[in-house]
DRENPA-3360 file (N, C-alpha, C; in nm, 2 decimals, always signed):
BEGIN
1 = XXXXXXXX = +2.75/+1.87/-2.80/+2.73/+1.92/-2.93/+2.85/+1.98/-2.99 ~ +2.90/+1.94/-3.10/+3.02/+2.00/-3.16/+2.98/+2.11/-3.26 ~ +3.05/+2.23/-3.25/+3.02/+2.34/-3.33/+3.15/+2.38/-3.40 ~ +3.14/+2.39/-3.54/+3.26/+2.43/-3.61/+3.25/+2.57/-3.66 ~ +3.35/+2.65/-3.63/+3.35/+2.79/-3.67/+3.45/+2.82/-3.78 ~ +3.55/+2.90/-3.75/+3.66/+2.92/-3.85/+3.73/+2.79/-3.88 ~ +3.80/+2.79/-3.99/+3.87/+2.66/-4.03/+3.96/+2.61/-3.92 ~ +3.95/+2.48/-3.90/+4.03/+2.41/-3.81/+4.01/+2.44/-3.66;
9 = XXXXXXXX = +3.89/+2.51/-3.63/+3.86/+2.54/-3.50/+3.72/+2.48/-3.46 ~ +3.73/+2.38/-3.37/+3.61/+2.31/-3.33/+3.60/+2.31/-3.18 ~ +3.49/+2.34/-3.13/+3.47/+2.34/-2.98/+3.34/+2.26/-2.95 ~ +3.33/+2.21/-2.83/+3.22/+2.14/-2.79/+3.14/+2.21/-2.68 ~ +3.01/+2.22/-2.71/+2.92/+2.29/-2.62/+2.88/+2.19/-2.51 ~ +2.91/+2.22/-2.38/+2.88/+2.13/-2.27/+2.73/+2.13/-2.24 ~ +2.68/+2.01/-2.20/+2.55/+2.01/-2.15/+2.55/+2.02/-1.99 ~ +2.43/+2.04/-1.94/+2.42/+2.06/-1.79/+2.37/+1.93/-1.73;
17 = XXXXXXXX = +2.43/+1.89/-1.62/+2.38/+1.77/-1.55/+2.25/+1.80/-1.49 ~ +2.16/+1.70/-1.49/+2.03/+1.72/-1.43/+2.03/+1.72/-1.28 ~ +2.13/+1.66/-1.22/+2.15/+1.66/-1.07/+2.02/+1.62/-1.00 ~ +1.96/+1.51/-1.04/+1.84/+1.46/-0.98/+1.86/+1.42/-0.83 ~ +1.79/+1.48/-0.74/+1.80/+1.45/-0.60/+1.66/+1.41/-0.54 ~ +1.65/+1.30/-0.47/+1.53/+1.26/-0.41/+1.53/+1.29/-0.26 ~ +1.41/+1.34/-0.21/+1.39/+1.37/-0.07/+1.25/+1.33/-0.03 ~ +1.23/+1.34/+0.10/+1.10/+1.32/+0.16/+1.04/+1.19/+0.11;
25 = XXXXXXXX = +1.12/+1.08/+0.12/+1.07/+0.95/+0.08/+0.96/+0.90/+0.17 ~ +0.84/+0.88/+0.12/+0.73/+0.83/+0.21/+0.66/+0.71/+0.15 ~ +0.75/+0.61/+0.11/+0.70/+0.49/+0.06/+0.75/+0.37/+0.13 ~ +0.67/+0.29/+0.20/+0.71/+0.17/+0.26/+0.66/+0.06/+0.17 ~ +0.59/-0.04/+0.23/+0.54/-0.15/+0.15/+0.40/-0.10/+0.09 ~ +0.39/-0.12/-0.04/+0.26/-0.08/-0.11/+0.17/-0.20/-0.12 ~ +0.05/-0.18/-0.08/-0.05/-0.29/-0.09/-0.14/-0.26/-0.21 ~ -0.21/-0.35/-0.26/-0.30/-0.32/-0.38/-0.39/-0.20/-0.35;
33 = XXXXXXXX = -0.38/-0.10/-0.44/-0.46/+0.02/-0.43/-0.40/+0.13/-0.34 ~ -0.29/+0.10/-0.28/-0.23/+0.20/-0.19/-0.12/+0.28/-0.26 ~ -0.09/+0.40/-0.21/+0.01/+0.49/-0.27/+0.11/+0.54/-0.17 ~ +0.22/+0.59/-0.23/+0.33/+0.65/-0.15/+0.38/+0.77/-0.23 ~ +0.45/+0.86/-0.17/+0.50/+0.98/-0.24/+0.65/+1.01/-0.20 ~ +0.71/+1.08/-0.29/+0.84/+1.14/-0.26/+0.86/+1.27/-0.34 ~ +0.96/+1.35/-0.30/+0.99/+1.47/-0.37/+1.12/+1.46/-0.44 ~ +1.14/+1.54/-0.54/+1.27/+1.55/-0.60/+1.30/+1.69/-0.66;
41 = XXXXXXXX = +1.43/+1.71/-0.68/+1.47/+1.84/-0.74/+1.56/+1.80/-0.86 ~ +1.57/+1.89/-0.96/+1.65/+1.87/-1.08/+1.69/+2.00/-1.13 ~ +1.79/+2.01/-1.22/+1.84/+2.13/-1.28/+1.72/+2.19/-1.36 ~ +1.73/+2.33/-1.37/+1.62/+2.40/-1.44/+1.63/+2.36/-1.59 ~ +1.51/+2.33/-1.64/+1.50/+2.28/-1.78/+1.50/+2.13/-1.80 ~ +1.53/+2.06/-1.69/+1.53/+1.91/-1.70/+1.39/+1.86/-1.69 ~ +1.36/+1.76/-1.77/+1.24/+1.68/-1.76/+1.27/+1.54/-1.71 ~ +1.21/+1.50/-1.60/+1.24/+1.38/-1.54/+1.12/+1.29/-1.55;
49 = XXXXXXXX = +1.13/+1.17/-1.60/+1.02/+1.07/-1.60/+1.07/+0.95/-1.53 ~ +0.97/+0.89/-1.46/+0.99/+0.78/-1.37/+0.93/+0.65/-1.41 ~ +0.99/+0.54/-1.39/+0.93/+0.41/-1.42/+0.99/+0.30/-1.33 ~ +0.93/+0.18/-1.32/+0.98/+0.07/-1.25/+1.06/-0.02/-1.34 ~ +1.16/-0.09/-1.29/+1.24/-0.17/-1.38/+1.17/-0.31/-1.41 ~ +1.07/-0.34/-1.33/+0.99/-0.46/-1.36/+0.84/-0.43/-1.33 ~ +0.76/-0.50/-1.41/+0.61/-0.49/-1.39/+0.56/-0.35/-1.39 ~ +0.61/-0.27/-1.48/+0.58/-0.12/-1.48/+0.43/-0.10/-1.49;
57 = XXXXXXXX = +0.36/-0.19/-1.56/+0.21/-0.17/-1.58/+0.13/-0.19/-1.46 ~ +0.20/-0.24/-1.35/+0.13/-0.26/-1.22/+0.13/-0.13/-1.14 ~ +0.18/-0.03/-1.19/+0.20/+0.10/-1.12/+0.14/+0.22/-1.20 ~ +0.09/+0.31/-1.12/+0.06/+0.44/-1.18/+0.15/+0.54/-1.11 ~ +0.23/+0.62/-1.20/+0.32/+0.71/-1.15/+0.29/+0.85/-1.20 ~ +0.26/+0.94/-1.10/+0.22/+1.08/-1.14/+0.32/+1.17/-1.08 ~ +0.37/+1.26/-1.16/+0.47/+1.36/-1.12/+0.41/+1.50/-1.13 ~ +0.41/+1.58/-1.03/+0.34/+1.71/-1.03/+0.43/+1.81/-0.94;
65 = XXXXXXXX = +0.49/+1.90/-1.01/+0.57/+2.00/-0.95/+0.67/+1.95/-0.84 ~ +0.74/+1.85/-0.88/+0.84/+1.80/-0.79/+0.80/+1.69/-0.69 ~ +0.67/+1.66/-0.69/+0.62/+1.56/-0.61/+0.57/+1.44/-0.69 ~ +0.62/+1.32/-0.66/+0.58/+1.20/-0.73/+0.50/+1.11/-0.65 ~ +0.38/+1.06/-0.70/+0.29/+0.97/-0.63/+0.29/+0.84/-0.71 ~ +0.33/+0.73/-0.64/+0.33/+0.60/-0.70/+0.21/+0.52/-0.64 ~ +0.13/+0.46/-0.72/+0.01/+0.38/-0.68/+0.03/+0.24/-0.73 ~ +0.02/+0.14/-0.64/+0.03/+0.00/-0.69/-0.11/-0.05/-0.73;
73 = XXXXXXXX = -0.12/-0.09/-0.86/-0.24/-0.14/-0.91/-0.25/-0.29/-0.92 ~ -0.14/-0.36/-0.88/-0.14/-0.51/-0.88/-0.24/-0.56/-0.78 ~ -0.25/-0.70/-0.78/-0.35/-0.76/-0.69/-0.28/-0.85/-0.59 ~ -0.18/-0.93/-0.63/-0.13/-1.03/-0.54/+0.02/-1.05/-0.54 ~ +0.09/-0.96/-0.60/+0.23/-0.98/-0.62/+0.31/-0.93/-0.49 ~ +0.40/-1.01/-0.44/+0.49/-0.97/-0.33/+0.62/-0.96/-0.40 ~ +0.68/-0.84/-0.41/+0.79/-0.81/-0.49/+0.87/-0.69/-0.44 ~ +0.99/-0.68/-0.49/+1.07/-0.56/-0.47/+1.12/-0.51/-0.61;
81 = XXXXXXXX = +1.10/-0.39/-0.65/+1.13/-0.34/-0.78/+1.21/-0.21/-0.77 ~ +1.31/-0.19/-0.85/+1.39/-0.07/-0.85/+1.31/+0.04/-0.92 ~ +1.33/+0.17/-0.87/+1.27/+0.28/-0.93/+1.38/+0.35/-1.02 ~ +1.34/+0.37/-1.15/+1.44/+0.42/-1.25/+1.39/+0.56/-1.29 ~ +1.48/+0.64/-1.35/+1.44/+0.77/-1.41/+1.51/+0.80/-1.54 ~ +1.45/+0.88/-1.62/+1.51/+0.92/-1.75/+1.50/+1.07/-1.75 ~ +1.61/+1.13/-1.80/+1.63/+1.28/-1.80/+1.64/+1.33/-1.95 ~ +1.57/+1.43/-1.98/+1.58/+1.50/-2.11/+1.56/+1.65/-2.09;
89 = XXXXXXXX = +1.58/+1.72/-2.20/+1.56/+1.87/-2.19/+1.67/+1.94/-2.27 ~ +1.64/+2.06/-2.32/+1.73/+2.14/-2.40/+1.85/+2.18/-2.31 ~ +1.97/+2.14/-2.36/+2.09/+2.17/-2.28/+2.12/+2.09/-2.17 ~ +2.03/+1.99/-2.14/+2.05/+1.90/-2.03/+2.11/+1.77/-2.08 ~ +2.21/+1.72/-2.01/+2.27/+1.59/-2.04/+2.17/+1.48/-2.04 ~ +2.14/+1.41/-2.15/+2.04/+1.31/-2.14/+2.09/+1.19/-2.06 ~ +2.00/+1.13/-1.99/+2.02/+1.01/-1.91/+1.90/+0.92/-1.93 ~ +1.92/+0.79/-1.94/+1.81/+0.69/-1.96/+1.82/+0.57/-1.86;
97 = XXXXXXXX = +1.71/+0.54/-1.80/+1.70/+0.43/-1.71/+1.81/+0.43/-1.60 ~ +1.81/+0.54/-1.53/+1.91/+0.56/-1.43/+1.85/+0.50/-1.30 ~ +1.94/+0.42/-1.23/+1.90/+0.36/-1.10/+1.89/+0.47/-1.00 ~ +1.77/+0.49/-0.94/+1.75/+0.60/-0.84/+1.81/+0.56/-0.70 ~ +1.85/+0.43/-0.69/+1.89/+0.37/-0.56/+1.77/+0.36/-0.46 ~ +1.65/+0.36/-0.51/+1.53/+0.34/-0.43/+1.46/+0.22/-0.48 ~ +1.40/+0.14/-0.39/+1.33/+0.02/-0.42/+1.19/+0.02/-0.36 ~ +1.10/-0.02/-0.45/+0.96/-0.02/-0.41/+0.92/-0.17/-0.37;
105 = XXXXXXXX = +0.87/-0.19/-0.25/+0.83/-0.32/-0.21/+0.67/-0.33/-0.22 ~ +0.62/-0.44/-0.26/+0.48/-0.46/-0.27/+0.44/-0.59/-0.19 ~ +0.32/-0.60/-0.15/+0.27/-0.72/-0.08/+0.12/-0.74/-0.11 ~ +0.08/-0.86/-0.10/-0.06/-0.90/-0.13/-0.15/-0.87/-0.01 ~ -0.27/-0.84/-0.03/-0.37/-0.84/+0.08/-0.39/-0.98/+0.13 ~ -0.39/-1.01/+0.26/-0.43/-1.14/+0.31/-0.58/-1.16/+0.28 ~ -0.61/-1.29/+0.26/-0.75/-1.32/+0.23/-0.81/-1.41/+0.34 ~ -0.92/-1.36/+0.40/-0.98/-1.43/+0.51/-1.13/-1.46/+0.48;
113 = XXXXXXXX = -1.18/-1.56/+0.54/-1.33/-1.59/+0.52/-1.38/-1.64/+0.66 ~ -1.51/-1.63/+0.67/-1.58/-1.68/+0.80/-1.58/-1.83/+0.80 ~ -1.54/-1.88/+0.91/-1.54/-2.03/+0.93/-1.65/-2.07/+1.03 ~ -1.71/-1.97/+1.10/-1.83/-1.99/+1.18/-1.95/-1.91/+1.12 ~ -2.07/-1.95/+1.17/-2.19/-1.88/+1.11/-2.18/-1.73/+1.13 ~ -2.19/-1.65/+1.03/-2.18/-1.51/+1.04/-2.30/-1.44/+1.11 ~ -2.41/-1.52/+1.13/-2.52/-1.47/+1.20/-2.56/-1.57/+1.31 ~ -2.54/-1.53/+1.44/-2.56/-1.62/+1.55/-2.66/-1.56/+1.65;
121 = XXXXXXXX = -2.74/-1.65/+1.71/-2.83/-1.61/+1.82/-2.79/-1.70/+1.94 ~ -2.76/-1.63/+2.05/-2.73/-1.71/+2.18/-2.82/-1.67/+2.29 ~ -2.82/-1.75/+2.39/-2.90/-1.72/+2.51/-2.81/-1.63/+2.60 ~ -2.88/-1.55/+2.67/-2.82/-1.46/+2.77/-2.73/-1.54/+2.86 ~ -2.61/-1.49/+2.88/-2.52/-1.57/+2.97/-2.43/-1.67/+2.91 ~ -2.45/-1.69/+2.78/-2.36/-1.78/+2.70/-2.28/-1.70/+2.60 ~ -2.19/-1.77/+2.53/-2.10/-1.70/+2.44/-2.12/-1.75/+2.29 ~ -2.09/-1.66/+2.20/-2.09/-1.69/+2.06/-1.94/-1.70/+2.02;
129 = XXXXXXXX = -1.90/-1.80/+1.94/-1.77/-1.81/+1.90/-1.76/-1.77/+1.75 ~ -1.67/-1.67/+1.73/-1.66/-1.61/+1.59/-1.52/-1.65/+1.54 ~ -1.51/-1.71/+1.42/-1.39/-1.76/+1.37/-1.37/-1.73/+1.23 ~ -1.25/-1.69/+1.19/-1.21/-1.67/+1.05/-1.08/-1.75/+1.02 ~ -1.04/-1.74/+0.90/-0.92/-1.81/+0.85/-0.80/-1.78/+0.94 ~ -0.73/-1.88/+0.98/-0.61/-1.86/+1.06/-0.48/-1.84/+0.98 ~ -0.38/-1.80/+1.05/-0.25/-1.78/+0.99/-0.23/-1.66/+0.89 ~ -0.31/-1.55/+0.92/-0.31/-1.44/+0.83/-0.26/-1.31/+0.90;
137 = XXXXXXXX = -0.17/-1.33/+1.00/-0.11/-1.21/+1.06/-0.18/-1.17/+1.19 ~ -0.20/-1.04/+1.21/-0.27/-0.99/+1.33/-0.41/-0.96/+1.29 ~ -0.50/-0.99/+1.39/-0.64/-0.98/+1.36/-0.70/-0.86/+1.44 ~ -0.78/-0.78/+1.38/-0.84/-0.66/+1.45/-0.99/-0.68/+1.45 ~ -1.04/-0.70/+1.57/-1.19/-0.71/+1.58/-1.25/-0.58/+1.63 ~ -1.35/-0.53/+1.57/-1.42/-0.41/+1.61/-1.56/-0.44/+1.64 ~ -1.61/-0.40/+1.76/-1.74/-0.42/+1.80/-1.83/-0.29/+1.78 ~ -1.95/-0.31/+1.74/-2.04/-0.20/+1.72/-2.08/-0.14/+1.85;
145 = XXXXXXXX = -2.05/-0.21/+1.96/-2.09/-0.16/+2.09/-1.98/-0.06/+2.14 ~ -2.00/+0.06/+2.10/-1.90/+0.16/+2.14/-1.78/+0.17/+2.06 ~ -1.77/+0.09/+1.95/-1.66/+0.09/+1.86/-1.53/+0.04/+1.92 ~ -1.54/-0.05/+2.02/-1.43/-0.10/+2.09/-1.35/-0.19/+1.99 ~ -1.21/-0.16/+1.98/-1.12/-0.24/+1.90/-1.04/-0.33/+1.98 ~ -1.04/-0.46/+1.94/-0.96/-0.56/+2.01/-0.85/-0.61/+1.91 ~ -0.73/-0.59/+1.94/-0.62/-0.64/+1.85/-0.57/-0.78/+1.91 ~ -0.58/-0.88/+1.83/-0.54/-1.01/+1.87/-0.46/-1.08/+1.76;
153 = XXXXXXXX = -0.38/-1.18/+1.80/-0.31/-1.26/+1.70/-0.40/-1.38/+1.67 ~ -0.50/-1.40/+1.75/-0.59/-1.51/+1.73/-0.70/-1.48/+1.63 ~ -0.74/-1.58/+1.55/-0.84/-1.57/+1.45/-0.98/-1.60/+1.50 ~ -0.99/-1.62/+1.63/-1.12/-1.66/+1.69/-1.14/-1.58/+1.82 ~ -1.26/-1.54/+1.84/-1.30/-1.47/+1.97/-1.43/-1.52/+2.02 ~ -1.45/-1.51/+2.15/-1.58/-1.54/+2.21/-1.64/-1.42/+2.26 ~ -1.77/-1.39/+2.23/-1.84/-1.27/+2.27/-1.97/-1.31/+2.34 ~ -2.02/-1.22/+2.43/-2.14/-1.25/+2.50/-2.24/-1.14/+2.48;
161 = XXXXXXXX = -2.21/-1.03/+2.40/-2.29/-0.92/+2.39/-2.34/-0.91/+2.25 ~ -2.47/-0.87/+2.24/-2.53/-0.85/+2.10/-2.46/-0.74/+2.03 ~ -2.46/-0.75/+1.90/-2.40/-0.65/+1.82/-2.34/-0.70/+1.69 ~ -2.27/-0.61/+1.62/-2.20/-0.64/+1.50/-2.05/-0.64/+1.52 ~ -1.98/-0.75/+1.48/-1.84/-0.76/+1.50/-1.77/-0.77/+1.37 ~ -1.68/-0.68/+1.34/-1.61/-0.68/+1.21/-1.46/-0.71/+1.24 ~ -1.41/-0.80/+1.15/-1.27/-0.84/+1.17/-1.19/-0.82/+1.04 ~ -1.07/-0.77/+1.05/-0.97/-0.76/+0.94/-0.84/-0.83/+0.99;
169 = XXXXXXXX = -0.77/-0.88/+0.89/-0.63/-0.93/+0.92/-0.53/-0.84/+0.85 ~ -0.42/-0.82/+0.92/-0.31/-0.74/+0.87/-0.18/-0.83/+0.86 ~ -0.13/-0.84/+0.74/-0.01/-0.92/+0.72/+0.08/-0.85/+0.62 ~ +0.21/-0.84/+0.65/+0.31/-0.77/+0.57/+0.27/-0.63/+0.54 ~ +0.20/-0.56/+0.64/+0.16/-0.42/+0.62/+0.03/-0.40/+0.54 ~ -0.03/-0.51/+0.49/-0.15/-0.50/+0.41/-0.27/-0.56/+0.48 ~ -0.38/-0.49/+0.47/-0.51/-0.53/+0.54/-0.60/-0.60/+0.45 ~ -0.67/-0.70/+0.50/-0.77/-0.78/+0.43/-0.90/-0.70/+0.41;
177 = XXXXXXXX = -0.98/-0.75/+0.33/-1.12/-0.71/+0.32/-1.19/-0.75/+0.45 ~ -1.28/-0.67/+0.51/-1.34/-0.70/+0.63/-1.45/-0.82/+0.62 ~ -1.46/-0.89/+0.73/-1.56/-0.99/+0.75/-1.65/-0.95/+0.87 ~ -1.78/-0.96/+0.85/-1.87/-0.91/+0.95/-1.96/-1.03/+1.01 ~ -1.97/-1.02/+1.14/-2.06/-1.12/+1.21/-2.17/-1.04/+1.29 ~ -2.28/-1.10/+1.30/-2.39/-1.04/+1.38/-2.44/-1.13/+1.49 ~ -2.44/-1.08/+1.61/-2.47/-1.17/+1.72/-2.60/-1.11/+1.79 ~ -2.70/-1.19/+1.81/-2.82/-1.15/+1.89/-2.82/-1.23/+2.02;
185 = XXXXXXXX = -2.88/-1.17/+2.12/-2.89/-1.24/+2.25/-3.03/-1.25/+2.29 ~ -3.08/-1.37/+2.32/-3.21/-1.39/+2.36/-3.22/-1.41/+2.52 ~ -3.31/-1.33/+2.58/-3.31/-1.34/+2.73/-3.35/-1.49/+2.77 ~ -3.30/-1.53/+2.88/-3.34/-1.66/+2.94/-3.48/-1.65/+2.99 ~ -3.57/-1.74/+2.95/-3.71/-1.72/+3.00/-3.72/-1.75/+3.15 ~ -3.81/-1.69/+3.22/-3.83/-1.71/+3.36/-3.96/-1.79/+3.38 ~ -3.96/-1.87/+3.48/-4.08/-1.95/+3.51/-4.13/-1.90/+3.65 ~ -4.26/-1.86/+3.64/-4.32/-1.81/+3.76/-4.39/-1.93/+3.83;
193 = X = -4.39/-1.93/+3.97/-4.45/-2.03/+4.04/-4.60/-2.01/+4.03;
% end
């Protein structure tokens, strides 16, 4: 800002740099509906607003007392987007769309479906084969029998115990919606002489 006083005397009032500094970065790959946070500091009086340089409407960005929470609202985009900021405030040097040197990566949830009957009845001593879509990363099978978790790269398992079996797939850090199977076991009949 230029200020003119006595004739032929002009001086410039300096503004203060915002000195935006990011810390405690806690954002890896964001999946649909997931969030990450970071903290930042800036000069007193500076107002800092944040946005993405692409697909900004796919994100919700909330800033509260120096903590920023970014939530990914998209559904299927696998992308990397730069985080930008704009600075304003009385006496603060204005800055617009500054590259924060941080990148947000997003990934889609894998989609799986049951390829075998989700409700099966077997005879005691035999196995039920449970199968879902292949090629979707790592599979996590959880049994209702004591909550046992089995992590496999296979999309199919064989079980011999009655119960509910729930499977999810994890790919690129994102987890699918669960698929549930129910297995019942029928005792083998005995024949009396």
